[in-house]
C-alpha positions in Angstrom: -2.9 -200.1 -74.0 -2.4 -201.6 -70.3 0.7 -202.1 -69.5 2.2 -204.4 -66.3 5.2 -203.4 -65.3 7.7 -205.4 -63.0 10.8 -204.3 -61.3 12.6 -206.7 -59.8 16.6 -205.5 -59.9 17.6 -205.6 -56.5 16.0 -205.5 -52.6 12.3 -204.2 -54.1 9.7 -206.0 -55.4 7.5 -203.4 -57.7 4.4 -204.1 -59.5 2.1 -201.6 -61.6 -0.7 -201.3 -64.4 -0.2 -198.6 -66.2 -2.8 -197.5 -69.3 -0.9 -195.0 -72.1 -4.6 -193.2 -72.2 -5.7 -193.2 -68.5 -2.6 -193.3 -66.8 -1.6 -195.0 -63.4 -4.2 -197.6 -62.7 -2.6 -199.4 -59.5 0.9 -200.3 -58.5 2.3 -202.0 -55.0 6.1 -202.4 -53.8 6.9 -204.6 -51.1 10.5 -203.9 -49.3 13.0 -206.3 -48.3 14.6 -203.7 -45.9 13.9 -206.1 -43.3 14.7 -208.9 -44.5 18.2 -207.5 -45.3 18.5 -205.5 -42.0 20.3 -208.2 -40.0 23.2 -208.2 -42.9 23.5 -204.2 -43.2 23.1 -204.8 -46.9 21.2 -206.7 -49.4 22.2 -210.5 -49.7 21.3 -211.4 -53.4 19.9 -214.9 -52.9 17.6 -213.9 -50.4 16.4 -211.0 -52.5 16.0 -213.2 -55.4 13.8 -215.6 -53.1 11.6 -213.1 -51.9 11.2 -211.9 -55.2 9.9 -214.8 -56.4 7.4 -215.4 -53.6 5.8 -211.6 -53.9 5.6 -210.8 -57.6 2.5 -213.0 -58.4 0.6 -212.0 -55.4 1.1 -208.6 -55.8 0.4 -208.4 -59.2 -3.0 -210.2 -58.6 -3.4 -207.6 -55.9 -3.2 -204.6 -58.2 -5.4 -206.5 -60.8 -8.1 -206.5 -58.2 -7.8 -203.1 -57.1 -8.0 -201.7 -60.2 -10.7 -203.8 -61.6 -8.4 -205.5 -64.6 -8.4 -208.6 -65.8 -5.5 -210.6 -67.0 -7.1 -210.5 -70.2 -6.3 -206.6 -70.5 -3.0 -206.5 -70.3 -1.9 -205.6 -73.6 2.0 -205.9 -72.7 4.2 -206.9 -69.9 7.4 -204.9 -69.2 10.1 -205.8 -66.8 13.6 -204.8 -65.5 16.3 -206.1 -67.7 19.1 -204.2 -65.9 21.3 -203.5 -64.4 20.6 -204.8 -61.0 21.5 -207.9 -59.4 21.4 -211.1 -61.9 19.6 -213.5 -60.1 16.6 -210.5 -58.7 16.3 -209.7 -62.4 15.9 -213.0 -63.7 13.0 -213.3 -61.3 11.1 -210.4 -63.0 12.6 -211.1 -66.4 11.1 -215.2 -66.3 7.9 -214.3 -64.5 7.2 -211.5 -67.1 8.5 -213.6 -70.5 6.3 -215.9 -68.9 3.2 -214.2 -68.7 3.1 -212.6 -71.6 3.7 -215.7 -73.6 0.6 -216.9 -72.2 -1.3 -214.3 -72.7 0.0 -213.8 -76.4 1.0 -210.0 -75.6 4.9 -208.7 -76.0 7.1 -208.4 -73.3 9.8 -205.4 -73.1 12.8 -205.3 -70.8 13.7 -201.8 -69.6 16.9 -200.1 -68.7 16.1 -199.3 -64.8 17.8 -196.0 -64.8 15.8 -195.2 -67.5 12.6 -196.0 -65.7 13.7 -193.6 -62.9 14.7 -190.9 -65.8 11.5 -191.2 -67.1 9.2 -191.5 -63.9 9.0 -187.4 -63.2 6.9 -187.3 -66.6 4.1 -189.3 -64.7 3.4 -186.3 -62.7 1.7 -183.1 -63.5 3.1 -180.7 -64.5 5.4 -182.5 -66.0 9.0 -181.3 -67.3 9.3 -180.7 -71.1 12.2 -181.5 -72.9 14.8 -181.0 -72.7 15.8 -180.9 -69.1 19.1 -182.1 -66.8 18.6 -185.0 -65.0 20.2 -185.5 -61.4 20.0 -189.1 -61.2 20.5 -190.2 -57.3 19.7 -194.3 -57.3 21.5 -196.3 -55.6 24.7 -197.3 -57.1 24.5 -194.6 -59.4 25.0 -190.2 -59.3 25.0 -189.0 -62.7 24.0 -185.8 -64.4 22.2 -186.0 -67.9 21.2 -184.4 -70.4 17.8 -185.8 -71.2 16.9 -184.4 -75.4 14.0 -186.9 -75.7 12.7 -190.7 -75.4 16.6 -192.6 -75.8 18.3 -189.8 -76.5 20.3 -189.0 -73.0 23.9 -187.3 -72.7 26.0 -188.1 -69.9 27.6 -185.0 -68.3 28.9 -186.4 -65.4 29.0 -189.4 -63.0 30.7 -190.8 -59.9 34.5 -191.9 -60.0 33.5 -194.0 -57.0 31.0 -194.2 -54.4 27.6 -192.8 -55.6 25.6 -190.7 -52.8 23.3 -193.3 -51.9 26.4 -195.8 -51.1 28.1 -193.1 -49.0 24.6 -192.5 -47.1 24.4 -196.3 -46.3 27.9 -196.5 -45.6 27.8 -193.6 -43.1 25.0 -194.5 -41.4 26.8 -197.7 -40.9 29.8 -196.1 -39.2 27.5 -194.3 -37.0 25.6 -197.1 -35.7 22.3 -196.7 -37.4 20.1 -199.4 -39.4 19.5 -200.7 -42.8 18.8 -198.9 -45.4 20.9 -196.2 -44.1 19.9 -192.7 -46.0 16.2 -192.5 -43.8 18.0 -192.7 -40.8 20.9 -191.0 -41.2 18.7 -187.8 -42.7 16.2 -188.0 -39.8 19.3 -187.9 -36.9 20.8 -184.8 -39.1 17.5 -183.2 -38.0 18.9 -183.3 -34.3 22.3 -182.1 -35.4 24.0 -178.6 -36.4 26.7 -178.3 -39.3 29.4 -177.0 -39.3 30.2 -178.2 -36.0 32.3 -180.9 -37.2 34.5 -180.0 -40.4 33.6 -182.3 -43.5 34.9 -182.1 -47.2 33.0 -181.2 -50.3 34.7 -184.0 -52.7 35.1 -182.2 -56.1 33.0 -179.2 -55.6 35.4 -176.9 -57.4 36.6 -179.5 -59.9 35.5 -177.7 -63.1 33.6 -180.8 -64.5 30.4 -182.6 -63.6 31.7 -185.4 -62.1 31.4 -186.6 -58.3 33.4 -188.5 -55.8 32.3 -189.6 -52.3 34.5 -191.7 -51.1 36.7 -189.4 -49.6 33.2 -187.7 -47.8 32.8 -191.3 -46.1 36.9 -191.8 -45.1 36.4 -188.1 -43.6 34.0 -189.6 -41.1 36.0 -192.5 -40.3 38.6 -190.1 -38.8 35.7 -188.2 -37.1 34.3 -191.6 -35.7 38.0 -192.6 -34.6 38.9 -188.9 -33.0 35.9 -188.1 -30.8 34.1 -189.9 -28.3 30.5 -191.1 -30.2 28.3 -189.7 -28.0 24.6 -188.9 -29.4 25.1 -185.4 -29.8 28.2 -185.9 -31.9 26.5 -188.5 -33.7 23.9 -186.1 -34.9 26.1 -183.5 -35.4 28.4 -185.7 -38.2 25.0 -187.0 -39.4 24.1 -183.4 -40.2 27.6 -182.2 -41.6 27.7 -185.1 -43.8 24.4 -184.5 -45.0 25.1 -180.7 -45.9 28.2 -181.8 -47.5 26.3 -184.1 -50.1 24.1 -181.8 -50.8 26.3 -178.8 -51.0 28.0 -180.9 -53.9 24.7 -182.2 -56.1 22.9 -178.9 -56.0 26.2 -177.1 -56.9 26.9 -179.4 -60.0 23.4 -179.6 -60.7 23.3 -175.7 -61.0 26.7 -176.3 -63.3 24.9 -178.4 -65.7 21.9 -176.0 -66.4 24.2 -173.5 -66.9 26.5 -175.1 -69.1 23.7 -177.0 -71.4 21.5 -173.6 -71.0 18.7 -175.9 -69.9 15.8 -174.5 -67.9 14.3 -177.5 -66.2 15.9 -179.5 -63.5 14.7 -183.2 -63.1 15.7 -185.4 -60.1 15.1 -188.9 -59.7 16.2 -192.1 -57.6 16.0 -192.3 -53.5 18.3 -189.7 -52.8 15.9 -187.4 -54.4 13.6 -188.0 -51.4 16.2 -186.6 -49.2 14.5 -183.4 -48.0 17.3 -181.2 -47.6 18.1 -181.6 -51.2 14.9 -180.9 -52.0 14.5 -177.3 -50.1 17.6 -176.7 -51.2 17.0 -177.3 -55.1 13.7 -175.3 -54.4 15.5 -172.3 -52.7 18.0 -172.2 -55.7 15.1 -172.7 -58.5 13.1 -169.6 -57.1 16.4 -167.4 -56.8 17.8 -168.7 -60.4 14.7 -168.7 -62.1 14.5 -172.5 -63.1 12.3 -175.2 -62.6 13.1 -178.4 -60.7 10.7 -181.4 -60.7 10.6 -184.5 -58.4 8.4 -187.5 -58.4 6.2 -188.4 -56.0 7.9 -189.8 -53.3 6.4 -193.1 -53.2 8.4 -193.0 -57.0 11.7 -192.1 -55.9 12.7 -195.9 -54.8 12.5 -198.7 -56.9 9.1 -199.2 -58.1 6.7 -201.1 -61.1 4.9 -198.1 -62.0 8.4 -196.5 -63.6 8.8 -199.6 -65.7 5.3 -200.1 -67.0 5.5 -195.9 -68.0 8.9 -195.8 -70.1 7.4 -199.4 -71.6 4.2 -197.3 -72.3 6.6 -194.5 -73.7 8.6 -197.1 -75.8 5.8 -199.0 -77.2 4.3 -195.8 -78.3 7.6 -194.4 -79.8 8.7 -197.9 -82.0 5.5 -199.4 -82.3 6.6 -202.4 -80.8 9.7 -203.2 -82.6 11.7 -203.6 -79.7 9.1 -206.0 -77.6 9.5 -209.9 -78.2 6.6 -212.2 -78.8 8.8 -215.8 -78.5 9.3 -215.9 -74.7 13.2 -215.8 -75.0 15.1 -213.5 -72.7 18.2 -212.3 -71.3 18.7 -210.2 -68.5 21.9 -207.4 -68.1 23.4 -207.0 -64.2 25.7 -204.1 -66.4 24.6 -201.9 -68.8 25.3 -198.4 -69.4 22.3 -196.3 -70.1 24.6 -194.5 -73.0 24.3 -197.0 -75.0 20.7 -197.3 -75.3 19.3 -196.0 -78.6 16.4 -193.8 -79.5 
């Protein structure tokens, strides 16, 4: 079955065609980074309007690229939540309208489930069970993944997520939006350890995270020194090192606690080169296997939504899919409430 996936949860418009037999046929992503840059963050109304402009042209583009026709689509999947309500409504309404017109089922997908399952598109793919470090936007979580729909929360952020901390710290250092990639680039010119920043909850004994105190520590460093180019680079380097130290240590603790030998890293922060290098080094030393989705699938994308839908449709024989055109969105949606 060919599944069209539509992702509009925040500030990327993603569409993709996934064939359950042939794999990913085509995908396209439009980022709104330039649209929101002047505001230092996502403006929900602007995001929704831009999704409206982008979804259908992108869909026509991937149909042409893959040599497919609308009649080839067997199901339409969309991000039902969590995310910005208006942005979610754009994708949901277009998906449901298109599915109704084609006479095919439509299926709402949990955004984070899409991220969790996206590494399964790679070759080789991790085997169940595995530990997932999910670091996407406002989410920092460790989960044990036993199978499709069987997810056990091990730990999560108590305040700011890693991605939020990257963006807020980048803003403090005078960097543009989105801040994560710019801060990582600046960190290459600095030296960790020249300034001292904490590693929050590194020795807490649990698998939870907290990054708001780290951001506050950066505020104090910025206020207490002349913020020249060298100082900014050193703060960026130490900040990134602190985030990576905590994420890596908690991930290794989760593997040991659960007796699992496979680690999957998903979400935008999973594209961070320092985090990838640290976990690859730890995997070689400790004897576990670490998996990352391709960098193009770390950010929000339609491929992960189409892929997750294909797995769901295969597992439950389409029982969750709707064909009557009705829909709802879930801006707040706890992943733990999903069933198998």
